[in-house]
C-alpha positions, -999 to 999 in steps of 0.1 A, spaced: -130 -726 -197 -119 -700 -172 -145 -673 -164 -134 -636 -162 -147 -618 -131 -152 -580 -132 -142 -562 -100 -171 -545 -82 -159 -509 -83 -154 -511 -121 -190 -521 -125 -201 -494 -101 -182 -467 -121 -197 -480 -154 -232 -478 -139 -226 -443 -127 -214 -431 -160 -244 -447 -178 -269 -425 -160 -252 -392 -166 -227 -370 -148 -227 -368 -110 -209 -345 -86 -174 -357 -80 -161 -364 -45 -140 -334 -35 -112 -333 -10 -106 -296 -2 -76 -302 20 -45 -310 0 -8 -316 6 3 -302 -27 -11 -266 -25 -1 -236 -4 -24 -231 26 -31 -210 57 -26 -239 80 0 -267 76 1 -299 96 31 -321 101 15 -353 114 47 -370 124 77 -354 142 100 -379 159 132 -375 179 149 -405 194 185 -396 201 195 -431 213 184 -446 179 197 -418 157 163 -406 147 155 -369 141 131 -348 120 140 -320 96 112 -295 92 108 -272 62 84 -243 61 82 -218 31 64 -186 23 52 -189 -13 44 -151 -15 73 -136 -33 64 -100 -23 52 -99 13 65 -114 45 42 -136 66 39 -143 104 33 -179 115 22 -193 149 33 -229 154 24 -256 179 43 -287 188 21 -314 203 39 -338 226 23 -372 224 51 -390 242 42 -413 271 51 -407 308 48 -426 340 18 -418 362 22 -428 398 47 -453 412 84 -447 419 92 -430 385 63 -406 381 69 -382 353 96 -403 336 95 -406 298 84 -442 290 78 -438 253 104 -464 244 98 -488 273 67 -489 295 86 -512 319 105 -482 333 73 -474 353 77 -493 385 61 -494 419 26 -495 405 31 -467 380 14 -467 346 28 -455 313 3 -432 296 4 -410 265 5 -372 271 -9 -342 253 11 -311 258 16 -282 234 46 -259 230 40 -228 208 64 -205 191 64 -179 163 82 -177 129 85 -147 106 93 -155 70 104 -129 44 90 -128 9 96 -161 -9 117 -175 19 121 -212 29 134 -220 64 146 -253 78 154 -266 113 161 -299 131 134 -308 157 159 -317 184 178 -283 181 153 -257 170 167 -225 155 184 -199 177 188 -163 168 224 -168 158 214 -195 132 185 -175 116 191 -168 79 181 -131 84 181 -124 122 178 -86 116 170 -62 88 190 -31 78 179 4 72 176 10 34 192 44 37 220 31 59 227 -6 53 252 -6 82 225 0 107 205 -30 118 168 -28 125 137 -49 134 111 -24 121 109 9 103 108 27 137 144 16 143 155 37 114 140 69 127 146 97 132 178 94 113 185 82 86 148 75 82 133 53 55 123 17 58 138 -15 73 144 -45 51 125 -77 57 140 -101 82 133 -131 105 133 -108 136 107 -121 161 114 -158 152 119 -182 181 120 -219 173 127 -240 204 137 -277 203 111 -303 210 105 -305 247 118 -340 253 139 -369 239 125 -393 230 97 -373 214 67 -383 192 40 -359 181 29 -334 155 35 -298 144 9 -274 133 15 -239 119 -11 -212 113 -7 -179 92 -13 -149 115 -10 -111 114 16 -93 135 -9 -91 163 -14 -128 164 -48 -131 147 -53 -159 121 -55 -145 85 -67 -161 53 -34 -162 34 -29 -195 16 9 -190 13 25 -217 35 40 -249 22 60 -274 43 77 -308 42 89 -331 70 118 -356 68 123 -383 93 160 -390 93 176 -421 108 214 -423 111 230 -456 119 266 -454 130 273 -491 128 258 -522 113 259 -544 82 269 -513 61 305 -502 65 305 -467 80 268 -468 89 238 -456 69 214 -427 66 177 -433 59 153 -405 50 115 -407 49 99 -375 36 64 -363 33 45 -331 24 28 -312 53 -10 -313 49 -23 -279 39 -57 -266 51 -67 -237 28 -86 -207 41 -119 -198 23 -120 -161 33 -152 -165 54 -152 -155 90 -172 -167 120 -164 -135 140 -144 -153 167 -108 -143 165 -92 -173 182 -115 -200 167 -107 -215 133 -137 -233 118 -129 -260 93 -159 -267 70 -184 -281 65 -175 -280 29 -164 -245 20 -189 -227 43 -163 -225 71 -133 -202 75 -111 -231 63 -118 -260 40 -135 -290 57 -115 -320 69 -118 -352 46 -148 -374 49 -125 -405 48 -89 -414 42 -77 -440 17 -44 -460 21 -30 -483 -5 -5 -506 12 13 -539 15 -1 -561 42 22 -564 73 46 -593 71 46 -593 33 79 -602 16 93 -577 -8 82 -589 -43 112 -573 -61 135 -601 -72 169 -602 -54 156 -585 -23 151 -601 11 130 -577 32 98 -579 52 73 -550 48 52 -532 74 33 -500 74 26 -475 102 -5 -454 100 -1 -419 117 -34 -401 125 -40 -368 141 -74 -351 149 -85 -321 129 -101 -305 159 -81 -293 189 -83 -267 217 -49 -253 225 -64 -227 248 -78 -252 273 -54 -280 264 -81 -303 251 -73 -327 222 -96 -340 195 -112 -374 196 -126 -396 168 -135 -433 164 -118 -444 132 -139 -470 113 -116 -491 91 -127 -510 60 -99 -533 47 -100 -548 12 -76 -575 -1 -70 -580 -39 -100 -603 -42 -123 -575 -28 -129 -595 4 -137 -570 31 -126 -569 67 -136 -542 93 -127 -529 127 -126 -496 147 -104 -479 171 -106 -446 190 -80 -419 181 -75 -394 209 -47 -368 204 -24 -390 183 -20 -424 168 12 -439 153 13 -477 151 17 -506 127 -14 -515 108 -14 -550 123 -15 -536 159 -46 -515 153 -71 -543 159 -51 -567 181 -20 -569 203 -10 -601 184 1 -589 149 -1 -625 135 -39 -625 140 -45 -591 126 -67 -584 96 -37 -565 82 -14 -595 85 -5 -609 51 -14 -644 60 -48 -634 73 -56 -611 44 -45 -637 19 -30 -613 -6 2 -592 -9 -14 -558 -11 -47 -541 -2 -65 -509 5 -77 -495 38 -104 -468 41 -106 -448 73 -139 -431 81 -136 -409 112 -167 -406 135 -163 -376 158 -175 -384 193 -175 -361 224 -159 -372 256 -158 -357 291 -135 -382 308 -109 -374 298 -121 -342 281 -120 -343 243 -138 -327 214 -153 -346 184 -131 -345 154 -122 -356 119 -88 -371 110 -57 -363 90 -27 -386 85 2 -400 66 17 -435 63 52 -448 69 63 -480 50 93 -499 65 113 -526 46 132 -546 72 161 -567 58 199 -565 59 194 -527 61 161 -511 72 146 -486 48 116 -464 52 94 -443 30 67 -419 42 38 -409 20 6 -389 21 -26 -408 21 -55 -400 -2 -83 -378 11 -118 -379 -2 -149 -357 3 -154 -335 33 -172 -340 66 -208 -329 72 -198 -315 106 -173 -287 111 -141 -291 130 -127 -264 153 -92 -253 162 -91 -230 192 -59 -210 198 -49 -188 228 
């Protein structure tokens, strides 16, 4: 007779319920709620491969406008030393010759956006948004709609009155390079540039790949979209205008970063189980630090501890440092040989599994970094006759015991 085996976490849940209610694990940061800070973990532009990113940002307040300060983080790689110092080597480290080394960078480019009440705005990362393409580049005087204005002062002394809301003051540049890989982070501010606790921002990112030729006549378009991660303000203040304190818990100015991330995924190299399909599946995990110092150009640093479970609850583990940015296939996190990775389908022994990421913030002075928690998304790729991708937000659980800090100029 076959024996039924109960899974471990089912027994654990049953045991917990039997001794009475306990506090539930809480993830304060969420991707489905308006927030005062929104994080787009993956922004990619690769013109040669037809890859670009569409960014959407919306003001959910239907009455008042809101000012936003945004930061592109360039994590592309560049040659250091050698014959081609400074050349972009993101796609091919071999372009660094003469003893040069291809190393990832960390450079920020900031800009401001003004959103009118209830307004969504959209731009393509490679192009930005010039004045001529803004939905509402200037307002008009209420008492004289033919007269353009940027503020109420432009309507005085005649005809007087107020100026309608507009996007005046918005400057959205293109990403600083092509190819580009990195993140975007936007913070709600007042007109003077000080962060404010208005949980009214919502965003989405879409990684769009356009293939002009291939097995599909006329080419193809692939879109992988995800929600920007929202960090909600609590209303508290630490008294430092240019320092945003995240947690711990809800004691900080903003909700604390998650204690750990949970990713449900196929193991890399798995065959698509849907009948009639012939595709191989892989998953990229994109991680960005919660803490960052834009004033002194110092990124966050965390050691990500990974616990990997297959369908039989067999557990594997590894760890890897995340400084500034990580975007790589699961099966490259622990080894350069994907076939030997604990995320390879043949090593794991099952089709699907679950990975838990526990960030341990560690300080570093060489190169300088600050201890940090982690945020992230995942990108699943089905490679067959046509390559298809889907981005998704990972689960976030609990909040860190230690605060994270964002420092802005």
